[in-house]
N, C-alpha and C positions, 0 to 999 in steps of 0.2 A: 504493500500500500504506500508506495512512494516514501519509504523511510519511516513511516509510522507503524507502530505495532498494532495488532488487531484490537487490543484493548483501548488504545487511544483514539482510533478513528483517523480519518484524513485531516489534513491541515486546512484551516479556513482563514481567510484574511477578513478583517473586520473594519468597516468604514462607518463613522458616526457623523451625523449632522447635528451640531449643537443647538442651532436655532433656525427657525424658518428663514428662508432667503439666503442662507449660507450654503456653501458646498460641503459635501461629505468629505471627511479627511480620514486618513488611515489611522486607526486607533491601536491596532495590534493584530495578533494571530492567536488562534486557539485550535484545539483538536476536538472533534465531535463526530459521532457516527453518521449523522445526516444533517440536512439543511435546517430542519425544524429545531433540532437540539443545538445546532450552531447558533441560530438566532436567539434562542432562549439563553444559552450560555453567554453570548455576547452582551445581551441586555443585562444580565446579572453581573458580569465582570466589568463592562466598560461604561455603564450608565447607572451606577449605584446611587449617585448623588444627584440624579435628575439632570445630567449633562446633555442628554440627547433628546431629539424629537423624531429621529429616524435612524435606522440601522440597516446597513447592507452587509451580508456575508457572502463571500465569493470563494469557491474552491481555489486553493493556492495554485493548483495545477492549471487553472484557467487564466491566470495572470501572466501576461507576456510583457517583458521589460527589456529596455535597451541595456547594454553592458557599459558600466563606467569606463572600462578599458577601451571601448570603441567610440568614446565621446566625440573626438575630433572628426573621424570619417563619417560618423552617423549624422552629425549636425552641420557639417560643412556645406552641404548643398543649399541650405537656407541662407547662408551668408551672401551668396551671389544674386539674391533677389532683392536688390536695393529698393524696388518699388513697394516693398512691404513696410518700409519705414517712412513715416510722414515728413522726412527732412526735405523732400523736394517740393512740397506744397506750400504755397503762400496763403496766409489767411487774409481774405478780403477785408478792406476797411469797413468798419461799421458792424462787423460780426463780433458780438460780445461773448457768446457761448457756443462753443463748437464741440 
């Protein structure tokens, strides 16, 4: 089971949204036999003091991430797209809020 013993269950990643309007942030990881138990355990472990309004649990095997060792080659293609940065645009006179 991907490094977990059969008594622990698979590894789950936990994301908590602390207030409405905010994004979910990674809170930690836990082992659980299924999604329902992962959600209950995440609630008990990561929102004991009322810190959250929403919880996501995701199997750790479903998370795909870039490698820090490949940072330069992975993110370099974005550097050659200068139009993505607003440095070439002039703000017209009279525009107060953009």
